[in-house]
C-alpha positions in Angstrom: 0.0 0.0 0.0 1.3 3.5 -0.9 1.8 6.2 1.6 -1.4 8.2 2.2 -3.6 5.6 0.7 -6.5 4.7 2.9 -8.1 1.3 3.0 -11.6 0.5 4.0 -12.3 -2.8 5.7 -15.7 -4.1 5.4 -16.6 -6.6 8.1 -18.6 -9.7 6.9 -22.0 -10.0 8.5 -22.6 -13.1 10.5 -25.9 -14.9 10.5 -26.5 -13.6 14.0 -25.8 -10.0 13.1 -28.1 -10.3 10.0 -30.8 -11.7 12.2 -30.5 -8.9 14.7 -30.6 -6.3 11.9 -33.7 -7.9 10.4 -35.4 -8.0 13.8 -34.5 -4.3 14.3 -35.9 -3.4 10.9 -39.1 -5.4 11.5 -39.8 -3.6 14.7 -39.7 -0.1 13.2 -42.8 2.0 13.5 -41.5 5.2 11.7 -40.5 5.8 8.1 -37.3 7.7 8.8 -34.9 4.7 8.8 -36.7 3.2 5.8 -36.4 6.5 3.9 -32.7 6.6 4.7 -32.2 3.0 3.4 -34.0 3.9 0.2 -31.9 7.0 -0.2 -28.7 5.0 0.1 -30.0 2.5 -2.4 -30.9 5.3 -4.9 -27.4 7.0 -4.5 -25.7 4.5 -6.8 -28.0 4.9 -9.8 -31.6 5.5 -10.6 -33.9 2.5 -9.7 -37.4 1.4 -10.6 -40.2 1.4 -8.1 -40.2 -2.4 -8.0 -36.4 -2.6 -7.5 -36.6 -0.2 -4.6 -39.6 -1.9 -3.0 -38.0 -5.3 -3.4 -34.8 -4.1 -1.8 -36.5 -2.6 1.2 -38.7 -5.6 1.8 -35.7 -8.0 1.5 -34.1 -5.9 4.3 -37.2 -6.9 6.4 -38.6 -3.4 6.8 -42.3 -3.6 7.5 -44.4 -3.6 4.4 -46.6 -0.8 5.5 -43.6 1.5 6.0 -42.1 0.4 2.7 -45.3 1.3 0.9 -45.4 4.7 2.6 -41.8 5.5 1.7 -42.2 4.3 -1.9 -45.3 6.4 -2.3 -43.5 9.4 -1.0 -40.5 8.9 -3.3 -42.9 8.6 -6.3 -44.7 11.7 -5.1 -41.6 13.8 -4.9 -40.2 12.4 -8.2 -37.3 10.4 -6.9 -38.9 7.2 -8.2 -40.4 7.5 -11.7 -40.6 4.3 -13.8 -41.1 6.2 -17.1 -38.1 8.4 -16.5 -36.1 5.3 -15.3 -37.0 3.4 -18.5 -36.1 6.4 -20.8 -32.7 6.8 -19.0 -32.1 3.0 -19.2 -32.7 3.0 -23.0 -30.6 6.1 -23.5 -27.8 4.7 -21.4 -27.9 1.3 -23.3 -27.9 3.1 -26.6 -24.6 4.9 -25.7 -22.7 2.2 -23.8 -24.1 -1.2 -24.8 -26.5 -1.0 -27.7 -29.3 -3.6 -27.6 -32.3 -4.4 -29.6 -35.8 -3.6 -28.4 -36.5 -7.2 -27.3 -33.4 -7.2 -25.0 -34.2 -3.7 -23.6 -37.8 -4.8 -23.0 -36.6 -7.9 -21.1 -34.1 -5.9 -19.0 -36.7 -3.3 -18.0 -39.3 -6.0 -17.3 -36.8 -7.8 -15.0 -36.5 -4.5 -13.1 -40.2 -4.4 -12.6 -41.1 -1.6 -15.1 -44.6 -1.7 -16.4 -45.1 -2.7 -20.1 -46.7 0.7 -21.0 -43.6 2.6 -19.5 -41.3 0.2 -21.4 -43.2 0.8 -24.7 -43.1 4.6 -24.2 -39.3 4.5 -23.5 -38.7 2.3 -26.6 -40.9 4.6 -28.8 -38.7 7.6 -27.7 -35.5 5.5 -27.7 -32.6 5.8 -30.0 -31.3 3.7 -32.9 -30.4 0.6 -31.0 -33.7 0.4 -29.2 -35.7 0.7 -32.4 -33.7 -1.0 -35.1 -30.6 -2.6 -33.8 -27.3 -2.5 -35.7 -28.7 -1.3 -39.0 -30.4 1.7 -37.4 -27.2 2.4 -35.5 -25.2 2.5 -38.7 -23.7 -1.0 -38.2 -23.7 -3.8 -40.6 -26.9 -5.6 -41.4 -27.3 -9.4 -41.7 -26.5 -9.2 -45.3 -23.2 -7.3 -44.5 -24.4 -3.9 -45.8 -24.3 -0.8 -43.6 
Protein backbone atom coordinates (compact mmCIF):
# COMPACT_ATOMS: atom_id res chain seq x y z
CA UNK A 1 0.00 0.00 0.00
CA UNK A 2 1.25 3.46 -0.86
CA UNK A 3 1.76 6.23 1.64
CA UNK A 4 -1.39 8.24 2.18
CA UNK A 5 -3.61 5.55 0.68
CA UNK A 6 -6.54 4.69 2.87
CA UNK A 7 -8.13 1.30 3.00
CA UNK A 8 -11.61 0.48 4.01
CA UNK A 9 -12.28 -2.77 5.68
CA UNK A 10 -15.75 -4.14 5.44
CA UNK A 11 -16.63 -6.65 8.07
CA UNK A 12 -18.57 -9.65 6.95
CA UNK A 13 -21.98 -9.99 8.47
CA UNK A 14 -22.56 -13.07 10.52
CA UNK A 15 -25.89 -14.88 10.47
CA UNK A 16 -26.48 -13.62 14.00
CA UNK A 17 -25.85 -9.98 13.10
CA UNK A 18 -28.09 -10.28 10.04
CA UNK A 19 -30.84 -11.74 12.20
CA UNK A 20 -30.49 -8.86 14.69
CA UNK A 21 -30.60 -6.31 11.88
CA UNK A 22 -33.72 -7.92 10.39
CA UNK A 23 -35.38 -7.97 13.83
CA UNK A 24 -34.54 -4.30 14.32
CA UNK A 25 -35.92 -3.43 10.88
CA UNK A 26 -39.10 -5.44 11.46
CA UNK A 27 -39.79 -3.63 14.74
CA UNK A 28 -39.69 -0.13 13.23
CA UNK A 29 -42.78 2.04 13.46
CA UNK A 30 -41.53 5.21 11.73
CA UNK A 31 -40.53 5.80 8.11
CA UNK A 32 -37.27 7.69 8.79
CA UNK A 33 -34.90 4.71 8.77
CA UNK A 34 -36.70 3.18 5.79
CA UNK A 35 -36.38 6.45 3.87
CA UNK A 36 -32.66 6.58 4.73
CA UNK A 37 -32.18 3.02 3.44
CA UNK A 38 -34.03 3.91 0.24
CA UNK A 39 -31.90 7.02 -0.23
CA UNK A 40 -28.70 4.98 0.14
CA UNK A 41 -30.01 2.49 -2.42
CA UNK A 42 -30.86 5.28 -4.87
CA UNK A 43 -27.44 6.96 -4.49
CA UNK A 44 -25.68 4.52 -6.81
CA UNK A 45 -28.01 4.89 -9.81
CA UNK A 46 -31.65 5.47 -10.64
CA UNK A 47 -33.90 2.54 -9.74
CA UNK A 48 -37.37 1.40 -10.62
CA UNK A 49 -40.20 1.44 -8.10
CA UNK A 50 -40.19 -2.37 -8.01
CA UNK A 51 -36.41 -2.60 -7.46
CA UNK A 52 -36.63 -0.17 -4.55
CA UNK A 53 -39.63 -1.89 -3.00
CA UNK A 54 -38.01 -5.32 -3.38
CA UNK A 55 -34.75 -4.13 -1.78
CA UNK A 56 -36.50 -2.60 1.23
CA UNK A 57 -38.72 -5.64 1.77
CA UNK A 58 -35.71 -7.96 1.47
CA UNK A 59 -34.10 -5.93 4.27
CA UNK A 60 -37.16 -6.87 6.38
CA UNK A 61 -38.61 -3.40 6.77
CA UNK A 62 -42.35 -3.55 7.54
CA UNK A 63 -44.42 -3.63 4.35
CA UNK A 64 -46.64 -0.75 5.45
CA UNK A 65 -43.62 1.50 6.02
CA UNK A 66 -42.06 0.44 2.72
CA UNK A 67 -45.26 1.33 0.88
CA UNK A 68 -45.39 4.74 2.58
CA UNK A 69 -41.77 5.46 1.66
CA UNK A 70 -42.17 4.28 -1.92
CA UNK A 71 -45.33 6.39 -2.33
CA UNK A 72 -43.51 9.44 -0.98
CA UNK A 73 -40.52 8.88 -3.27
CA UNK A 74 -42.87 8.62 -6.26
CA UNK A 75 -44.73 11.74 -5.11
CA UNK A 76 -41.55 13.84 -4.94
CA UNK A 77 -40.16 12.41 -8.18
CA UNK A 78 -37.25 10.35 -6.85
CA UNK A 79 -38.91 7.23 -8.23
CA UNK A 80 -40.39 7.47 -11.71
CA UNK A 81 -40.57 4.31 -13.80
CA UNK A 82 -41.12 6.18 -17.07
CA UNK A 83 -38.07 8.39 -16.50
CA UNK A 84 -36.10 5.34 -15.34
CA UNK A 85 -37.01 3.42 -18.50
CA UNK A 86 -36.09 6.36 -20.75
CA UNK A 87 -32.75 6.78 -19.00
CA UNK A 88 -32.09 3.03 -19.20
CA UNK A 89 -32.74 2.96 -22.96
CA UNK A 90 -30.59 6.06 -23.54
CA UNK A 91 -27.77 4.65 -21.43
CA UNK A 92 -27.86 1.34 -23.27
CA UNK A 93 -27.87 3.13 -26.62
CA UNK A 94 -24.64 4.88 -25.65
CA UNK A 95 -22.75 2.18 -23.78
CA UNK A 96 -24.09 -1.24 -24.80
CA UNK A 97 -26.53 -1.00 -27.70
CA UNK A 98 -29.25 -3.61 -27.59
CA UNK A 99 -32.33 -4.36 -29.61
CA UNK A 100 -35.84 -3.59 -28.45
CA UNK A 101 -36.50 -7.15 -27.27
CA UNK A 102 -33.42 -7.18 -25.02
CA UNK A 103 -34.24 -3.74 -23.61
CA UNK A 104 -37.84 -4.80 -22.99
CA UNK A 105 -36.59 -7.89 -21.13
CA UNK A 106 -34.09 -5.90 -19.02
CA UNK A 107 -36.69 -3.34 -18.00
CA UNK A 108 -39.33 -5.98 -17.26
CA UNK A 109 -36.82 -7.75 -15.03
CA UNK A 110 -36.48 -4.49 -13.10
CA UNK A 111 -40.24 -4.36 -12.60
CA UNK A 112 -41.08 -1.59 -15.08
CA UNK A 113 -44.65 -1.75 -16.42
CA UNK A 114 -45.08 -2.66 -20.07
CA UNK A 115 -46.67 0.71 -20.96
CA UNK A 116 -43.64 2.58 -19.54
CA UNK A 117 -41.34 0.24 -21.45
CA UNK A 118 -43.25 0.83 -24.69
CA UNK A 119 -43.09 4.61 -24.21
CA UNK A 120 -39.35 4.50 -23.54
CA UNK A 121 -38.70 2.34 -26.58
CA UNK A 122 -40.86 4.59 -28.75
CA UNK A 123 -38.73 7.57 -27.68
CA UNK A 124 -35.52 5.50 -27.69
CA UNK A 125 -32.58 5.78 -29.99
CA UNK A 126 -31.33 3.73 -32.90
CA UNK A 127 -30.35 0.59 -31.02
CA UNK A 128 -33.68 0.39 -29.21
CA UNK A 129 -35.72 0.65 -32.39
CA UNK A 130 -33.73 -0.96 -35.12
CA UNK A 131 -30.62 -2.65 -33.79
CA UNK A 132 -27.33 -2.55 -35.68
CA UNK A 133 -28.73 -1.33 -39.00
CA UNK A 134 -30.38 1.71 -37.44
CA UNK A 135 -27.22 2.42 -35.47
CA UNK A 136 -25.20 2.47 -38.67
CA UNK A 137 -23.71 -0.95 -38.15
CA UNK A 138 -23.66 -3.84 -40.60
CA UNK A 139 -26.89 -5.63 -41.40
CA UNK A 140 -27.35 -9.39 -41.65
CA UNK A 141 -26.47 -9.15 -45.35
CA UNK A 142 -23.24 -7.35 -44.51
CA UNK A 143 -24.37 -3.93 -45.77
CA UNK A 144 -24.29 -0.80 -43.64
